C-alpha positions as CSV (number, residue, x, y, z in Angstrom):
1,M,-18.3,16.0,16.3
2,R,-14.8,16.9,17.0
3,F,-11.4,15.2,15.0
4,P,-8.5,15.8,17.4
5,N,-6.4,15.1,14.4
6,A,-8.7,16.4,11.5
7,P,-7.2,18.6,8.8
8,V,-8.4,22.1,9.7
9,C,-9.4,25.3,7.3
10,R,-7.2,28.6,8.1
11,V,-7.4,31.8,6.2
12,R,-3.6,32.8,5.5
13,G,-2.7,35.3,7.5
14,S,-5.5,35.1,9.9
15,T,-6.9,32.8,12.6
16,A,-9.3,29.8,12.4
17,F,-12.4,30.0,10.2
18,S,-15.7,28.3,11.6
19,L,-18.2,27.7,8.5
20,R,-20.8,27.9,11.3
21,D,-19.9,31.6,11.8
22,A,-18.6,33.5,8.4
23,S,-16.6,35.7,11.4
24,P,-12.8,34.8,12.2
25,K,-12.3,33.4,15.8
26,S,-9.7,32.0,18.3
27,A,-11.8,28.9,19.2
28,T,-10.5,25.5,18.3
29,P,-10.1,24.9,14.2
30,Q,-13.1,23.0,13.0
31,P,-12.2,20.3,10.3
32,C,-12.1,21.6,6.3
33,S,-15.2,21.0,5.1
34,L,-16.0,21.0,1.0
35,I,-18.0,24.2,0.9
36,A,-14.5,25.8,2.2
37,R,-12.8,24.3,-0.5
38,C,-15.2,25.2,-3.1
39,V,-15.4,28.8,-2.6
40,S,-11.9,29.0,-2.6
41,L,-11.7,31.0,0.7
42,G,-8.2,30.5,0.4
43,G,-7.7,27.9,3.2
44,E,-5.5,25.3,3.6
45,C,-6.2,21.8,4.9
46,S,-3.2,20.1,6.4
47,M,-2.3,16.9,6.0
48,T,-0.9,14.5,8.7
49,L,2.5,12.4,7.9
50,G,0.5,9.3,8.1
51,F,-2.1,10.2,5.6
52,A,0.7,11.5,3.2
53,L,3.0,8.3,3.7
54,V,-0.1,6.4,2.9
55,L,-1.0,7.9,-0.4
56,V,2.7,7.9,-1.4
57,L,3.0,4.2,-0.4
58,T,-0.3,3.7,-2.3
59,G,1.3,4.9,-5.9
60,H,4.6,3.0,-5.2
61,V,2.4,-0.2,-4.9
62,I,0.3,0.7,-7.8
63,A,3.6,1.4,-9.9
64,D,5.7,-1.3,-9.0
65,F,3.3,-4.3,-9.3
66,Y,0.0,-3.4,-11.1
67,L,1.5,-0.9,-13.9
68,Q,4.5,-3.4,-14.5
69,T,4.0,-6.6,-17.1
70,N,5.2,-10.0,-16.0
71,R,7.2,-9.4,-19.1
72,V,8.6,-6.3,-17.6
73,A,9.3,-7.8,-14.3
74,R,11.2,-10.8,-15.8
75,G,13.1,-8.8,-18.2
76,K,14.2,-5.4,-16.7
77,G,17.1,-7.5,-15.2
78,E,18.8,-8.0,-18.3
79,S,17.3,-5.4,-20.3
80,G,18.1,-1.5,-19.7
81,T,15.1,-0.6,-22.2
82,L,12.6,-2.6,-19.9
83,L,14.4,-1.0,-16.9
84,A,13.9,2.2,-18.1
85,L,10.7,1.7,-19.2
86,H,9.5,0.4,-15.6
87,C,11.1,3.5,-14.3
88,G,9.0,6.1,-16.7
89,Y,5.8,4.6,-15.7
90,Y,6.8,4.8,-11.9
91,A,7.5,8.3,-12.3
92,L,4.2,9.1,-14.3
93,C,1.9,7.6,-11.6
94,M,4.3,9.1,-8.7
95,A,3.6,12.4,-10.8
96,L,0.0,12.0,-10.7
97,F,-0.3,10.9,-7.0
98,V,2.2,13.6,-5.7
99,S,0.1,16.3,-7.8
100,L,-2.8,15.5,-6.3
101,T,-1.5,15.8,-2.8
102,L,1.0,18.3,-2.3
103,P,1.1,22.2,-3.0
104,L,3.1,23.4,-6.1
105,D,6.4,24.3,-4.3
106,S,6.7,20.7,-3.0
107,I,5.4,18.9,-6.1
108,V,9.0,18.5,-8.0
109,P,11.7,17.8,-5.2
110,V,9.2,15.2,-4.0
111,W,8.4,13.3,-7.3
112,L,12.4,13.7,-8.7
113,A,13.3,12.5,-4.8
114,L,11.0,9.4,-5.4
115,S,11.9,8.8,-8.7
116,L,15.6,8.9,-8.7
117,S,15.5,6.6,-5.7
118,H,13.5,4.2,-6.9
119,A,15.6,4.0,-10.5
120,L,18.5,3.4,-8.5
121,I,17.3,0.7,-6.1
122,D,16.0,-1.4,-9.2
123,F,19.2,-0.7,-10.8
124,G,20.8,-2.3,-7.9
125,K,18.2,-5.1,-7.6
126,A,18.9,-6.1,-11.1
127,R,22.7,-6.4,-10.8
128,L,21.9,-8.4,-7.3
129,E,19.8,-10.8,-9.5
130,K,22.1,-11.3,-12.1
131,R,24.3,-12.6,-9.4
132,A,22.0,-14.1,-7.2
133,G,18.9,-15.0,-8.7
134,S,15.4,-13.8,-7.6
135,S,15.1,-14.9,-4.2
136,L,12.8,-13.9,-1.1
137,V,15.2,-12.1,0.3
138,V,15.8,-10.0,-2.6
139,F,12.4,-9.1,-2.6
140,V,12.1,-8.4,0.9
141,I,15.5,-5.8,1.0
142,D,14.1,-4.1,-2.4
143,Q,10.6,-3.0,-0.9
144,T,12.3,-2.3,2.4
145,L,14.4,0.1,0.6
146,H,11.4,1.7,-1.4
147,I,9.2,1.7,1.4
148,L,12.2,3.9,3.8
149,L,13.1,6.0,1.4
150,C,9.3,7.0,0.8
151,A,9.0,7.3,4.5
152,A,12.1,9.7,4.5
153,V,10.7,11.8,1.7
154,V,7.4,12.2,3.1
155,A,8.7,13.3,6.5
156,A,11.2,15.6,4.8
157,F,8.8,17.4,2.5
158,C,5.2,16.3,3.2
159,G,4.5,16.9,7.0
160,G,2.1,19.2,7.7
161,S,1.7,20.1,4.0
162,P,-1.5,21.3,2.6
163,A,-3.8,18.8,1.2
164,I,-4.9,19.9,-2.3
165,G,-6.9,19.1,-5.3
166,V,-8.5,15.4,-5.1
167,V,-7.2,14.7,-1.5
168,G,-8.4,17.9,-0.4
169,V,-12.0,17.9,-1.7
170,L,-12.0,14.0,-0.2
171,A,-11.3,15.9,3.1
172,G,-14.1,17.8,2.7
173,V,-16.7,15.2,1.4
174,M,-15.8,12.5,4.3
175,S,-14.8,13.0,7.7
176,P,-11.1,12.7,8.5
177,P,-11.7,9.4,10.0
178,S,-13.6,8.2,7.4
179,A,-11.5,9.1,4.5
180,A,-8.4,7.7,6.7
181,T,-10.2,4.4,7.0
182,A,-10.8,4.3,3.2
183,L,-7.5,5.1,2.3
184,A,-5.9,2.7,4.7
185,T,-8.2,-0.1,3.8
186,G,-7.9,0.2,-0.2
187,L,-3.7,0.4,0.5
188,V,-3.9,-2.9,2.4
189,L,-5.8,-4.7,0.0
190,L,-3.3,-3.3,-3.1
191,I,-0.6,-5.3,-0.7
192,I,-2.1,-8.2,-0.3
193,W,-3.0,-9.2,-3.4
194,R,-0.5,-9.4,-6.1
195,P,2.6,-8.6,-3.7
196,G,1.3,-10.6,-1.3
197,A,1.1,-13.2,-3.7
198,I,4.6,-12.8,-4.9
199,F,6.0,-13.1,-1.2
200,V,4.2,-16.3,-0.6
201,R,5.5,-17.8,-3.4
202,L,9.0,-16.4,-3.2
203,L,8.7,-17.8,-0.3
204,L,7.8,-21.3,-0.8
205,E,10.7,-21.7,-3.4
206,S,12.9,-20.3,-0.8
207,V,12.2,-23.3,1.6
208,R,12.6,-25.6,-1.6
209,I,8.8,-27.0,-1.1
210,E,7.9,-28.9,-4.1
211,G,4.8,-27.3,-5.9
212,A,5.4,-23.8,-4.6
213,D,4.4,-22.6,-7.8
214,A,1.1,-23.7,-6.9
215,M,0.9,-20.7,-4.2
216,H,0.4,-23.4,-1.8
217,D,-2.6,-25.6,-2.9
218,G,-0.1,-28.4,-4.5
219,E,-1.5,-28.3,-7.7
220,S,0.1,-28.5,-11.1
221,T,-2.2,-28.1,-13.7
222,V,-2.8,-24.3,-15.1
223,E,-6.7,-24.4,-14.1
224,E,-5.6,-25.4,-10.6
225,L,-2.8,-23.3,-10.5
226,R,-5.0,-20.4,-11.7
227,A,-7.7,-21.5,-8.7
228,G,-5.1,-21.6,-6.0
229,R,-3.7,-18.0,-6.7
230,W,-7.8,-16.9,-6.4
231,I,-8.3,-18.9,-3.4
232,G,-5.0,-17.1,-1.7
233,M,-6.0,-13.9,-2.6
234,L,-9.6,-14.6,-1.3
235,E,-8.1,-15.9,1.8
236,R,-6.3,-12.6,2.5
237,T,-8.7,-10.3,1.6
238,I,-11.2,-11.6,4.6
239,I,-8.6,-12.2,7.0
240,S,-7.3,-8.5,6.3
241,V,-11.3,-7.6,6.2
242,L,-11.8,-9.5,9.6
243,A,-8.2,-8.0,11.0
244,L,-9.3,-4.0,10.2
245,C,-12.7,-4.5,11.7
246,G,-10.8,-6.3,14.7
247,Q,-12.7,-10.0,14.6
248,F,-9.8,-11.6,15.0
249,G,-11.7,-14.6,16.2
250,A,-13.4,-15.0,12.9
251,I,-10.1,-16.2,11.4
252,A,-10.1,-19.5,12.8
253,F,-13.4,-20.1,11.1
254,V,-11.7,-19.3,7.5
255,L,-8.8,-21.3,8.0
256,T,-11.0,-23.8,9.3
257,A,-13.3,-23.9,6.1
258,K,-10.0,-24.3,4.1
259,S,-8.7,-27.0,5.7
260,I,-12.2,-29.0,5.5
261,A,-12.0,-28.5,2.0
262,R,-8.2,-29.9,1.8
263,F,-8.8,-32.4,4.3
264,K,-8.1,-35.7,2.3
265,M,-4.9,-34.1,0.7
266,L,-3.6,-33.4,3.9
267,D,-2.3,-37.3,4.0
268,D,0.3,-36.3,1.0
269,K,3.1,-35.2,3.5
270,E,4.6,-32.7,0.3
271,F,1.2,-31.1,0.0
272,A,0.4,-30.8,4.0
273,E,3.8,-29.0,4.5
274,C,3.1,-27.0,1.3
275,Y,0.0,-25.8,2.5
276,L,0.7,-25.2,6.2
277,V,3.8,-23.0,5.1
278,G,1.5,-20.9,2.6
279,T,-1.2,-20.8,4.9
280,L,0.6,-19.7,7.6
281,A,2.5,-17.3,6.0
282,S,-0.6,-15.5,4.1
283,T,-2.6,-15.4,7.2
284,A,0.4,-13.4,8.9
285,L,0.8,-11.5,5.7
286,A,-2.6,-10.3,5.7
287,I,-2.9,-9.5,9.4
288,L,0.5,-7.5,9.9
289,V,-0.3,-5.4,6.8
290,S,-4.0,-4.6,8.1
291,L,-2.4,-3.8,11.8
292,T,0.6,-1.7,10.4
293,I,-1.3,0.1,7.8
294,L,-3.7,1.2,10.6
295,E,-0.9,2.4,12.5
296,V,0.8,4.5,10.0
297,V,-2.4,6.3,8.8
298,A,-3.1,7.5,12.2
299,W,0.3,9.5,12.6
300,S,0.2,12.5,13.1
């Protein structure tokens, strides 16, 4: 079975190398295999632009959302120490992802470009939040700049670079389409969970709907607030999985089930508005992120 955009194994200074036949041949290069990696034949597994970008974005999301505590997120705008701490964690996380992905001659420039650009953007965001406060606009601008810079750095340094380390092994163990799909699915889930929850909360706050902190569930107690966040997370997860599988019709059943559970509460106008905006935003976010990441990972 051939994969048109699959990584290929090449011996330096030679023609394509086939694992079926130990002799060099000029035929179409075969997908890179784990055997070729393990026996150190000197082959290289070239990485597509989309695969490299998804890897870098995965590192960014983990470092910027999952390695950043609420205390750091709230206080880095006022404390230079907390901002430096966050940037340090970000740099360490990106160093790991870059070193697992790129050849030695590209690791340092890519790592420096990503780490320094992130520090500069976060510094500017902290200054802006001191004047305007935290808002949806600031959040969207901040993450848009991060994503654009990640894409620019990847395009400049990573296109066609050899995949080494864990990524090289992954490309050998799994078929290239399977590896790309697994990585894309993981990134989608990472985005729709914590970043998605923050986006929906800020959206509700921006339109000044009472009960926005309940994550579009209209509840006020701690227990109900926590339940609302889990409901939103599970809702986006199910919708994203269905979107990735192309089962868009089944998404209607998810929304119907949620509406039935809250049917009696929809008589409250404030709750109904909160519910509608939050649900539509959550659904749109899950679908758009899923489709966008699938397109990105397919870039050659």
